[in-house]
C-alpha positions, -999 to 999 in steps of 0.1 A, spaced: -761 -338 880 -756 -315 909 -733 -340 926 -712 -343 895 -710 -305 891 -699 -302 928 -672 -328 923 -658 -312 892 -659 -277 908 -640 -290 938 -613 -311 920 -613 -295 886 -617 -309 851 -581 -320 847 -582 -344 877 -616 -356 868 -605 -365 833 -574 -383 846 -596 -403 869 -620 -412 841 -592 -423 817 -576 -444 844 -610 -461 851 -617 -466 814 -584 -482 806 -587 -506 835 -623 -514 828 -613 -523 792 -588 -547 807 -616 -564 826 -625 -582 794 -593 -603 800 -597 -609 837 -584 -597 870 -547 -602 862 -550 -580 831 -567 -553 852 -538 -554 878 -513 -551 849 -534 -522 835 -530 -503 868 -493 -505 864 -497 -494 828 -519 -464 838 -493 -453 864 -465 -456 839 -482 -436 811 -495 -410 836 -460 -405 849 -446 -402 813 -474 -378 804 -466 -356 834 -429 -356 826 -438 -343 791 -460 -316 806 -446 -281 814 -453 -287 851 -452 -321 869 -484 -327 889 -483 -359 910 -520 -354 918 -528 -362 882 -510 -396 886 -529 -402 918 -562 -394 901 -556 -418 873 -545 -445 897 -576 -440 919 -597 -444 887 -580 -477 880 -584 -489 915 -621 -480 914 -626 -502 883 -609 -531 901 -631 -527 932 -662 -526 910 -651 -557 891 -645 -576 923 -678 -566 939 -699 -572 907 -716 -606 905 -705 -628 876 -724 -625 844 -737 -657 828 -730 -663 792 -763 -660 774 -748 -672 741 -740 -707 753 -763 -735 741 -765 -763 766 
């Protein structure tokens, strides 16, 4: 927990939440494969940009944080071993 507290103290809650939402959206796309995840990165960048345009102050670091979260999900997906389907009856 100390590591997480240090990260949040250094980058702030706002950037941390942008990172986590980007990672979450892209990880949900993993249910549909790698191409869906790549598309979701574009989606995350687009909605992050639109969200920042609607904010009082435009902060490109928030867009970068969300994009890094998405990229992290893709890296974890690629590096993870495939999961066998335990429901199949063969």
